[in-house]
Steps between C-alpha positions, in 0.01 A plus 500: 500500500785742586664440164174553309421828677849642452517392138159660432607828657822515301325412172249780562777751577702401196193523275419843642854627448506374139173682431638821652817468293316435174260785568805732552400580854838357603805572289704208633429127477417465868329168432851356459594628845183356650582170332847507653358577845253215453788266414677606820181434700457157344867428569442573870196272506692231317800532729289473816230274354505262796452788742227655285322165472510457878711183485796653684589792721801726482727532690472148638502614863348838423814692594449864592187502286310291755688560825522879476317661208178296512415582865639854469288581195193337654545716809528813286189402305297444818615832643407687182158331498448651846578842356843542657849512359710213643748729675552305823520122512391382844520132406875425490793575729274660758413773252704656221474794255352329196534820298874498565551152358552586135427137409135548600413629151147609588518814281606312186215533244477128398493402866233759578292370211524145634413616852195687373369224272559206733633585846488134607709391200670161494866413460432426133430870446856585606634238262299677230652836598850353479432362153341828391811694600721270298280580201516871587881482504501331159247745360706796616815350353327437167365854475831650610687310228239534225404864552777639718783345298332448164577128475294254300203367691628144472831599660321705768276203577805278544653755738177516699484122533863474608463771764172392658606134527854580612638330806450798730124513450451123528711468814295772668157389384403482869644849567208673334591847622857468366385380158223760492744788541751350255227450240493879463869510402452496120213748521714744698792448262275558201389837634846605621690397186240681287559816704877465456476433127284809463785710643722413206233624255491881461166665565309632200538872422129562557500361853458760769752480783238485776318210341835333425596508865159370601533210258851430625384497862207268430713259297754496782227445760330207325757233599477632856122458494534142375770419756285645779201284403718190482662584834161489670515120456747511785857384452753776562789290371335461159421873493862589576620255235289675236621840620860378491451366147353832384792694647758266348328495163481881494874533563576239235267675257682827565831330425372398157400863434839646596606580144178677401470875479333667794609213721513708817147627444371147431684366806339760722155419369560126531599532864204727559276241335631235739458733798140586408412132457654416837331787680159419351535134594592583859228762544219294346597193702528713815209330685698176480861616505489745793341258752736227377802723550386579853452132586830393341694706752328322789572143393793268554587539134685824573768300683569260214863441410625476145513121531129496583418746222696292248319179587361310202764616254539337160785252548746475206455123518136549404581672172470163328129567554506752217522200269382215723272640773429154642866409549473537879147367519164632388282703730536525876428130552819370335748785537828363630758776455708609800345846478146638530273439202468822302398597152781445248359712219419228249352661189503213253766368262378669182448841669860492623622425150278772355624753758857436389397532135321826579826648625712343226283595202384839625457776246699816550188702578389243760816515710376786712197295603675165537811595699309638804316165514830310480650696786178472701517122461866483603465743790194335652658157460812604692284653775290181519815311600469682831761393749698328223573831323613821664274749308197382696668619818542846353134500402391440859663826604217685325211601731250218551682239292698372798178357649408298192560129498532248216717679242441205263164661422686764299527233231152608388660813354748278316212294363319816394799632308582162344137443395505840327832415330354164392212688337752718318683188384185335368392824335828511309469136395150561367638757256713442188865437592794660324826318428675615819206397715484159333869448561465595869195278536689215340772530764238492774341191344832317476569577864159364601554185293831435678336563835214261419749238383689531828181469702376193312843341463652567842263653756204264445706177513670621819165589654362152425822344632463696825149360542626144447785543748280620788243220489640348821510834683251671727158536329519878546817509289339285231203738493723806467705351220184390321349849517825653377509252211146597399602866507810437288305299242235773481770760445660289225170462316414871527850595388463272198158650420633857529798414281267345244282811498804722441619271218158526335515881520851515354399268216172691443316171553151638533316828508611753758151514654505121540845509657384775737206288611730202552732714713210606722383139533851381588541770765169406660573127497844568646377714789194284562718190543862568592434834661186413698553422866285203582370646823150356475292348777189286489332658803364849549763647739238727659343189654773530762289782645210267571477462879129565529459325835761718671364810327151418626630461854675838490190663351301401810746660744436857619765749401709676434790263553805376317625156414856375487597267217877549536538136602674366186179382335557672162448167320157463665377857541589773251668789688266760345184294551370751753435740213247263344320404819492850649719396794777701660833319524841586639644295213512563126682408182877549500524861384806727504263794558395384848560769761840457662354596840248215484768243425720636775213492751423140407865401544507679837214284630718195534199275554121506512511478878603863546238769582629699202350233276159563662517866388457379141135414581565142383210299636551190285803310378473280194733203500559147387375210707843461664577869555691579821344777715490614860206287612446709815425795275346340189206262483367291210161636389452354150630185334245457222757545223687185390840671511475807723382588849393829655633592846375785718732743675334541839713806585444702184452870565212685330541710188454822702503577872566789740852479640544657847877560497730657241875505453653749258813409304673720240626220270363178352782286639430637848130417458576137416752472783243630749247244381750217541579595857408237763150543637372720218122462474362630165145486637590763762772709335558647155842619389446802275754641257507872582728776610535530878310830507197378305178457697368145471182433702536237770319375805155484351274200512195394305370272229521460124193355329338454160832471315454455127751449222414617146709575191752772591307569818469396864235633740419442868326661796672603821371574849775627730515687830737759355757555230642160417716308256343220294744240371420358154643173376539647153832545324620859505552664162483863387167591343264410784287790623297507822151647530310540826121474472523420130239683293391856424585606855820299509836648596824404330734381774823470302687175458537197727792463737753233422476258790668173601742522208263371230152621591279808536345681793236773504441776754131527592319752722296396799141390461328313219634552150519340160852472361579437135832435332522550126790403277559751222877545455627833376709327234181357349334842496810673363535232232146559377554876506810469282332252265192721463709812434711318242191359329341846488819647355521234229134536407541877481798455268298265277208743479733792429679294236170426324392863524826633352487240227152602394582869528793473262341240274736211583 
């Protein structure tokens, strides 16, 4: 049914475009572009046909797609359905600034559309989004090459296929937010390269200077707009990679223009173009970037060493993967290298050959467009080596880049440049060849024939011999050698097929259109077999969230309260499961953006027997049947799940209570030291971070009732005999505002105190009052202000541009 619907839509679009073209309403054969985009869509469906048909799931264990993004997106959808932005996440790590976690992606338009159409979406919907972004990457690459670089549509289609099925995208199929941002790379490059190319073309004599500057500014801003939209998907590393590529490409482009007249003027405009694009991207993405920047400085990531930042580098030993990606095993299940499994940048055998031909056979007028791509490929490849090559260390000295892990991901820029060069190579081969080009191509063909002969005559026999010699070894070794043999044989066959295709082109054995179609088919077959990581499972990974009996038990318990699943049960209970069931946990998925203070507080506990643990408002502990706990403090209350039990903490402190005594400490370390002193009772004393002269109410007594937790909001009623301090078991973070007697007659009471190292406390006056805490961080408000002002400025420029154009008849 899916295939029929999609095919019908594409046929209708193609028919409509042909009618528009024939009726002269369109002056370009856009039906050919729609056909190419349809081919890319069908290629995605064909590549992932088992996933589309519901026979398999990808990744096999769900990866980040199920453990992090699925519950995170579902939480955002439920919050938006309630009419609130998901700014504060009360469900993991005792509470955390959801708006500060750039991975949340709740402002990204495709995500918002999914949340609005089906807020209770299934895991399959995220698989669909991942596949859609691969298509989007291929579509952008095709349009960039066909219309931004003027290549033949067949060559552009080949480049799009190679890029969207490259190793980087397939390895990170489960990292939807990473792939989503990277899918905008060709679109941003298309807009930016068009702006740069326009600088080398003199303006017409009839163009007014004011309108010329407006046009220049808008062309420069467009890549920034596209980058900002892509950045909303939420992966700062991918955003910085694109920005780094744009900066490098601009400098390389300027180098190719060094001999032209007016070079200094062009250089100034090119750098201004880059600056405008960067500024627009930052300003428009302000609602995401500013809160993320604030949170980043409060996490343990700021203390990372270079060794930690360079983790997951591309090992030189893995470079064999450029030709034989399965040499060290296929997918995460069979990887056996002595280094972490990372993307190796496999692009296909024929695309690599075509990329080399694109550089070798380049026309003189194409050099200025090809050489920046060559240097982009080489530079990003060296940086992807990470700790194995010194330039990556220099890169980390730039602001923000020192906190990025996994430099191997930079290989996506290499794949982008090589896929573009492969399109150039195919474009040249689909044109008539002169004598010099035929001679150069003949040398390439002879080299490939010798290489194929060596593979079939030496490498394959040795590979088979290795398999025979290990038959009496450990089964794991036999399996590894067998997988490597399969990979080597696949490489040999694809090398032979690519060599045969090149021979046919050199001998003019067939029409050029036929040879172009065969090249596209060979690239797809290559990437769909040798390049595809077989990371498929037969079970919906989201079923790991199904603990309905435990969820039903928790739903019957009066709240608010927290649970504790930090008992090494990740294989039985997903760390972010609280987001789906509406629970509040002190655990969560392993995330480098967790507040450093929360992790330090947890480490300071030492054990669950300490009173400091009770401050977390943990009423229930979730553990395996054989979990070890302090049985004087914890009692079994539910064992209806076949694998997990629920234990009650009989000493848990409430979410909010009046604290009679207060200590004031001027530093966080002093606060924690005071709490760890012998005899400290958190139910009777709060240690507040404040200057010695600040007045903190103390000595009051009373009650806290009717406490309610809502999105970005916490309310309760107090009844005290005088000014008092109410302790709140809620993680302290800037952006919380206190209101007394919330409503039209309410009074803003400033911000909460920081109490007991991690938590909040609120000063309340005597008597009966309603207290409300709202979370609206200033960075979120400032981000929207900057984005709105930038949008207004751009729209004004567009309107003015149209007005001036009509006024002067352009």
